[in-house]
N, C-alpha and C positions, 0 to 999 in steps of 0.2 A: 256896335261899334268894338264890343268886347273881342269880337272873331278878328278884327283887323289887328289889335293890339296883340292878340296871341301869336299872329303871323309873323307881324313886324319883329317878335321877340324871339321866335324860332328862326327868324333869317338871321338876325344879329348874335344868336348863338352858334350857328352853324354855316354862317357864310365864306368862312375860310377853309373850312373841310371837303372834302371830295366825298360824294355821296353817290352810291350806288343803289340804284332803284329796278325793284322787280313788278314791274304792271301787267295787272292781268287786264284782260278785253272782254267782255260779252259783244257778239257781231251778229248781225241777220247771217246766218247762212250760208247764204248763197253769195256774200261778199267777203267770205272769210280769204280765200288766196287773193284777192284784189288789196283786202286790208292788210294783209302780211307782206305784201309786195310794196305798197306805200308807206309802210311805217317803217319797213327794211333801208327805206331811203334816206329816212330821217339820222341827220349827223351824231347825236347821242347815242343812237340805237346801235348796243353790239351782237344782239341774240335775238334771233325770232324764231319762238317755237308755236304751230299749230297743233293743238292737244285736245283730247278727248276729258270730258269731266265736266266741272260747273261751270268752268270757262272754257273758251275757246282759241284765246291766242295768250303767249305768256311772252315777255318782250326785259330783256335785260339792259338797263342802259345805265351811262355813267355821266355824272357831271362835276364840273369843279366845285359847286357848291349848291345850296339849297335854293337860291334864287335863280338859279339856272334852271333847276329841277322844275319849280314853281312855273316860270315862263314856259316851256316845255311843255306841260301840262295845260296850262290855259290857252298860249297860244298855236299850238301846234297839234297836240295830239286831239284836243278838242274838236277840231275839223275835219278831222280824218272821215270820209264818207264811209258810211256802214258799221261805225262804233255805238253801241247801244249803250255802253257801261263800263267803268273804269274802276279798278282798286289799285292803289299804288303801296307798294310796302319799300321800306328803308332799311337797308342793312346798316345793322350796327355793329357787326365785327364780320369779317372774312376769315375762314378756316382754310377753306381751300379753293383753290382759283385759278381757272387752265391747268389743273393737274398737279398745282405747285400747292402745297402743305405751306401755310403760315404759320410760324410761331404764335403762342399765344402770348398775348401782352399780360 
């Protein structure tokens, strides 16, 4: 029950703010290209990279609020075939995006 309350608290605190998420995926290597193609079609996804290292795919996605991010993770990304594991990082500040440097707050 406590976990559910924390999620509700985070939703209410961040619900009106745009959320940029960096999501890493571990996939079955023989499915990597297919997973990239599938994930590329999901609407909030801005960028998809097949990478080397500890993870296989890196996604950058933007959401109107935390609730949309949560819905994406639970209802869309979780059903993509071939995905074995995900990690989601939420950006707390953006200093440069699409080649444009943003002023510090």
